C-alpha positions as CSV (number, residue, x, y, z in Angstrom):
1,M,0.0,0.0,0.0
2,G,1.4,3.7,-0.8
3,R,2.2,5.6,-3.8
4,Q,3.9,3.6,-6.4
5,G,7.5,4.8,-7.2
6,A,7.6,7.1,-4.2
7,T,10.5,6.8,-1.6
8,P,9.1,5.0,1.4
9,A,9.3,6.7,4.8
10,V,7.6,3.8,6.6
11,R,7.5,0.1,5.5
12,A,5.6,-2.6,7.6
13,T,6.0,-6.2,6.5
14,A,3.7,-8.8,7.9
15,V,3.3,-7.1,11.1
16,G,1.4,-8.5,14.1
17,K,0.9,-7.2,17.6
18,R,-0.6,-8.8,20.6
19,Y,0.0,-8.2,24.3
20,G,1.0,-11.6,25.9
21,R,1.2,-15.1,24.6
22,G,-2.3,-16.5,23.9
23,A,-3.9,-13.0,23.8
24,P,-5.8,-12.1,20.6
25,W,-4.0,-10.4,17.8
26,I,-4.6,-6.7,17.7
27,L,-2.9,-6.4,14.4
28,D,-2.1,-9.4,12.2
29,G,-0.3,-9.5,8.9
30,V,-0.2,-5.7,8.3
31,D,1.7,-4.6,5.3
32,L,2.0,-0.9,4.7
33,E,4.2,1.3,2.7
34,L,4.0,5.1,3.1
35,P,6.0,7.7,1.3
36,A,7.7,10.8,2.6
37,G,5.4,13.9,2.1
38,A,2.3,12.0,2.8
39,L,-0.5,13.2,5.2
40,V,-2.3,9.9,6.3
41,R,-5.3,9.4,8.5
42,I,-5.7,6.0,10.4
43,A,-9.4,5.4,11.2
44,G,-11.3,2.7,12.9
45,P,-13.5,2.1,16.0
46,N,-12.4,2.4,19.5
47,G,-10.3,-0.7,20.4
48,S,-9.5,-1.6,16.8
49,G,-5.7,-1.1,17.1
50,K,-5.3,2.5,15.7
51,S,-3.1,3.7,18.5
52,T,-1.3,0.4,18.6
53,L,-0.3,0.9,15.0
54,L,0.8,4.5,15.6
55,K,3.0,3.2,18.6
56,L,4.7,0.7,16.4
57,V,5.4,3.3,13.9
58,A,6.7,5.7,16.4
59,G,9.0,3.1,17.9
60,I,7.2,3.2,21.3
61,E,6.4,-0.5,21.0
62,P,7.9,-3.4,19.1
63,P,5.9,-5.6,16.8
64,S,5.3,-9.2,18.1
65,R,6.1,-10.4,14.7
66,G,6.9,-9.0,11.4
67,R,9.2,-5.9,10.7
68,I,8.8,-2.0,10.6
69,E,11.3,0.1,9.0
70,V,11.3,3.9,9.3
71,A,13.5,6.3,7.5
72,G,14.8,9.2,9.5
73,R,13.9,10.7,12.9
74,R,10.5,10.1,14.5
75,A,8.3,12.4,16.8
76,Y,5.3,11.3,18.6
77,V,2.4,13.0,20.3
78,P,0.5,10.5,22.6
79,E,-3.1,10.4,23.4
80,R,-2.2,11.2,27.0
81,F,0.8,13.4,28.1
82,P,2.2,12.8,31.5
83,P,2.4,16.1,33.2
84,A,4.5,14.9,36.4
85,L,7.8,15.9,35.0
86,P,10.4,18.1,36.8
87,F,10.4,20.8,34.4
88,D,8.5,24.0,33.4
89,A,7.1,24.4,30.0
90,V,10.0,26.1,28.3
91,G,12.7,24.2,30.2
92,Y,11.1,20.9,29.1
93,L,11.0,21.9,25.5
94,R,14.6,23.5,25.6
95,H,15.8,20.2,27.1
96,L,14.3,18.2,24.5
97,G,15.8,20.4,21.8
98,R,19.2,19.9,23.2
99,I,18.7,16.1,23.4
100,Q,17.6,16.3,19.6
101,G,21.1,17.8,18.8
102,R,20.2,21.5,18.7
103,S,22.5,24.2,20.1
104,A,21.2,26.0,23.3
105,A,20.3,29.0,21.2
106,S,18.4,26.9,18.5
107,A,16.8,24.9,21.2
108,A,15.5,28.1,23.0
109,E,14.4,29.7,19.7
110,R,12.3,26.9,18.6
111,A,10.9,26.4,22.0
112,D,9.8,29.9,22.1
113,H,8.4,29.8,18.6
114,W,6.0,26.9,19.3
115,L,5.0,28.1,22.6
116,E,4.0,31.5,21.2
117,R,2.4,30.0,18.0
118,F,0.2,27.9,20.6
119,G,-0.7,31.0,22.5
120,V,1.0,29.9,25.7
121,A,4.1,32.1,25.9
122,D,2.8,33.7,29.0
123,R,3.1,30.2,30.8
124,T,6.5,29.3,29.8
125,G,7.9,29.2,33.5
126,T,5.0,27.5,34.9
127,P,5.9,23.8,36.1
128,L,4.1,21.1,34.0
129,R,2.2,19.8,36.9
130,R,0.6,23.1,37.5
131,L,-0.6,23.6,33.9
132,S,-4.2,22.8,32.8
133,K,-4.8,19.7,30.7
134,G,-5.3,21.8,27.6
135,T,-2.0,23.7,28.1
136,C,-0.1,20.4,28.8
137,Q,-1.5,19.2,25.5
138,K,-0.2,22.2,23.9
139,V,3.3,21.4,25.3
140,A,3.0,17.8,24.3
141,V,2.3,18.8,20.6
142,A,5.1,21.4,20.6
143,Q,7.7,18.9,21.8
144,A,7.0,16.8,18.6
145,L,7.0,19.7,16.3
146,L,10.2,20.9,17.8
147,A,12.0,18.0,16.3
148,D,11.2,18.8,12.6
149,A,11.1,15.0,12.4
150,D,11.0,13.0,9.2
151,V,8.0,11.0,10.5
152,L,5.4,12.7,12.7
153,V,2.9,10.6,14.7
154,L,-0.1,12.3,16.1
155,D,-2.2,10.0,18.2
156,E,-5.6,12.1,19.0
157,A,-3.3,15.1,19.4
158,W,-6.2,17.6,18.9
159,T,-8.0,16.2,21.8
160,G,-8.0,18.9,24.8
161,L,-6.8,21.7,22.5
162,D,-9.0,24.9,22.1
163,Q,-10.1,25.8,18.6
164,A,-7.2,28.2,17.9
165,A,-4.7,25.5,18.9
166,R,-6.5,22.9,16.7
167,T,-6.0,25.2,13.7
168,V,-2.3,25.7,14.6
169,L,-1.9,22.1,14.7
170,D,-3.8,21.6,11.4
171,E,-1.5,24.0,9.8
172,A,1.6,22.5,11.3
173,A,0.7,18.9,10.2
174,A,0.1,20.4,6.6
175,E,3.4,22.2,6.7
176,R,5.5,19.3,7.8
177,A,4.0,17.0,5.0
178,A,4.6,19.9,2.5
179,G,8.1,20.1,3.7
180,G,8.7,16.4,3.0
181,A,7.8,14.6,6.3
182,L,5.5,11.8,6.5
183,V,2.6,12.6,8.9
184,L,0.3,9.8,10.2
185,F,-2.6,10.8,12.5
186,V,-5.6,9.4,14.3
187,D,-8.4,11.9,15.3
188,H,-12.1,11.4,16.2
189,D,-13.2,14.3,13.9
190,P,-13.9,12.8,10.6
191,G,-13.4,16.1,8.9
192,R,-10.0,16.7,10.4
193,L,-7.5,17.8,7.6
194,A,-10.0,17.0,4.9
195,G,-8.8,18.1,1.6
196,A,-5.2,17.9,2.7
197,T,-5.1,14.1,3.5
198,T,-3.3,12.2,0.7
199,A,-4.6,8.8,2.0
200,A,-6.7,6.9,4.6
201,Y,-6.6,3.5,6.1
202,Q,-9.1,1.6,8.3
203,V,-8.0,-0.8,11.1
204,G,-10.3,-3.6,12.0
205,G,-10.3,-7.2,12.8
206,G,-6.5,-7.1,13.1
207,A,-6.2,-6.0,9.4
208,L,-5.5,-2.7,7.6
209,T,-7.3,-1.6,4.5
210,V,-7.3,1.3,2.2
211,V,-10.4,3.6,2.3
212,G,-8.9,6.7,0.7
213,A,-5.8,7.4,-1.5
214,P,-4.6,10.3,-3.6
215,V,-5.6,10.7,-7.1
216,E,-2.4,10.6,-9.1
217,C,-3.7,11.2,-12.6
218,G,-3.7,14.7,-14.2
219,P,-1.9,17.8,-12.9
220,E,-2.5,19.0,-9.3
221,E,-4.6,22.2,-8.9
222,L,-2.7,25.3,-7.8
223,M,-3.8,28.4,-6.1
224,V,-2.1,31.8,-6.8
225,L,-2.2,34.3,-4.0
226,Q,-0.9,37.9,-4.2
227,V,0.0,39.4,-0.6
228,D,1.3,42.5,0.9
229,L,3.4,42.6,4.0
230,A,3.9,46.4,4.2
231,G,7.6,46.1,3.5
232,E,8.2,43.0,5.7
233,E,9.7,39.5,4.7
234,L,7.5,36.5,4.2
235,P,7.3,34.3,7.4
236,A,9.1,31.0,7.4
237,R,7.6,27.5,7.1
238,L,4.2,28.5,5.4
239,P,1.6,25.6,4.9
240,G,2.1,23.9,1.6
241,A,5.6,25.3,1.0
242,P,4.4,27.7,-1.6
243,T,6.7,28.9,-4.3
244,V,7.3,32.6,-4.0
245,R,7.9,35.4,-6.6
246,R,8.8,38.8,-5.2
247,L,6.9,41.6,-7.0
248,R,8.3,44.5,-5.3
249,E,9.3,45.3,-1.6
250,G,6.8,43.7,0.8
251,R,4.5,42.3,-2.2
252,Y,4.6,38.7,-3.1
253,L,3.0,36.1,-5.4
254,L,2.7,32.7,-3.9
255,R,1.6,29.3,-5.8
256,V,0.4,26.6,-3.5
257,P,-1.3,23.2,-4.2
258,A,-5.1,23.9,-3.7
259,R,-5.3,21.2,-0.8
260,H,-3.0,23.4,1.3
261,S,-4.6,26.8,0.4
262,D,-7.0,27.1,3.3
263,A,-4.3,26.4,5.8
264,L,-2.1,29.0,4.0
265,L,-5.0,31.6,4.1
266,R,-5.4,31.0,7.8
267,R,-1.8,31.4,8.5
268,L,-0.8,34.6,6.5
269,P,-3.1,36.9,8.3
270,A,-2.0,35.6,11.7
271,G,1.7,36.5,11.1
272,P,4.0,37.5,12.4
273,P,4.3,39.6,10.3
274,A,0.6,39.7,9.4
275,A,-0.1,39.7,5.6
276,H,-2.8,41.3,3.9
277,V,-4.3,38.8,1.0
278,L,-4.8,41.1,-2.0
279,D,-5.9,38.4,-4.4
280,V,-6.7,34.6,-4.7
281,R,-7.3,32.7,-8.0
282,R,-6.8,29.4,-9.6
283,A,-4.0,28.4,-11.8
284,E,-3.0,25.2,-13.7
285,V,0.0,23.0,-13.8
286,P,2.5,23.4,-15.4
287,A,2.6,26.8,-13.9
288,A,3.7,29.8,-16.2
289,D,7.1,30.7,-16.2
290,P,7.9,33.8,-14.2
291,G,9.1,35.4,-17.3
292,T,6.1,34.7,-19.3
293,D,4.7,37.6,-21.4
294,P,1.7,39.0,-19.4
295,G,-0.2,39.0,-22.5
296,A,0.0,35.2,-22.8
297,E,-3.0,33.1,-22.1
298,T,-1.4,31.5,-18.8
299,A,-0.5,35.0,-17.5
300,A,-4.1,35.8,-17.0
301,E,-4.3,33.0,-14.4
302,T,-1.3,34.6,-12.4
303,G,-2.5,38.1,-13.1
304,P,-0.4,40.2,-10.7
305,A,3.0,38.3,-11.4
306,G,3.3,39.9,-14.9
307,S,1.5,43.1,-14.4
308,A,2.4,44.6,-10.9
309,P,5.9,45.7,-11.6
310,A,4.9,47.5,-15.0
311,A,1.7,49.2,-13.2
312,A,4.0,50.7,-10.6
313,G,6.3,52.0,-13.2
314,S,9.3,50.6,-11.6
315,A,12.6,49.5,-13.2
316,P,13.4,45.7,-13.0
317,E,15.0,44.6,-9.7
318,G,18.7,44.9,-9.4
319,R,19.0,48.2,-11.1
C-alpha cells in the first residue's frame, strides 16, 4: 500500500501485535508502505488497534512479529501526556531540543516559537504539573513539532486543545507534510484535515485496508495568492511550502497546491508579520514561467505576477 514509485518513509511487512502469549492479535499480517511527504489518516472504531499501529510506527512498542522500517527521525504526540515531569514548559522543550542535537540558542528559539504559536508564551515558566490539561497538551504537541522529524505521529493530538490551537496543529501538520515529512494521524473528527489528507486507512479485525488514496492522474490544482506585508519579509515555514515570486518590496506572489490553500490563507493574516491577502485565484500545472509575457493566456491566471511591476512604473529589480 502506498504511492507507487515514491520513496518509502515507513514500510511494515507482515506485522502482528498482541499483548501476551495466547492473547488475541490486535494487528495481524499488516503490510504498509507510506512515502515521505504524505499526510495519512488512520481510522477505525475504539479498540480496533489504531493507537497500537501508531505506537509501532513511532517506535514506542515493538511488533510481536514482522518488521517495521522507518527512514529518518520520528516524533510522537501521545493520546495522554504525562505532566508529572520536573520541568516548566519552556525548560522541558529546551531540554528536548538539546537532546535532539540543537544548540542551546536553537533549542531556545524553537521552544519559544512553538509556545508563542500555540498561545502559551505567558506560561513558559509554569511547572508542567500546574498547567491545565489543555495547556499540557499544547506542550506535548510542541515537543513533537520541535524536532522537525521525518515521521510525525499524532495520536488524538487535537483532543483537549482549544479551537485556535487545533487550527495551529492543522497548519503545522500540513506544513510538515509539504516540507517532505510523513505525517500519520488519528483523530475522532472525521473532517480533520479533509482536503489535505493524501490517503486514509481503516483498522479492524487485525487488518489494515485502504479507504482513501490520492488521485495520481492529471496535474495538481494550484492556487495563486498575491499578498502584501507592508515592506516585511514573508514568514518561514508556510503551509504547503508555496513557491514565491517577489513583485516588489513587501509584495509577493505565492503558488500553493489547492489542498494547502485553506491552511495558508489562515496562516498569512496571523503572522508575524501579518500579511494582507490582495488576490486569490486558480491556476493550472504546469505553472507559467515567471518571465512569461503578461499578454499570454497563462499570465491571465497569475495576473499580478506579470503586471504589478509594470503598473508601478518601476525598473526591474537589481538596477
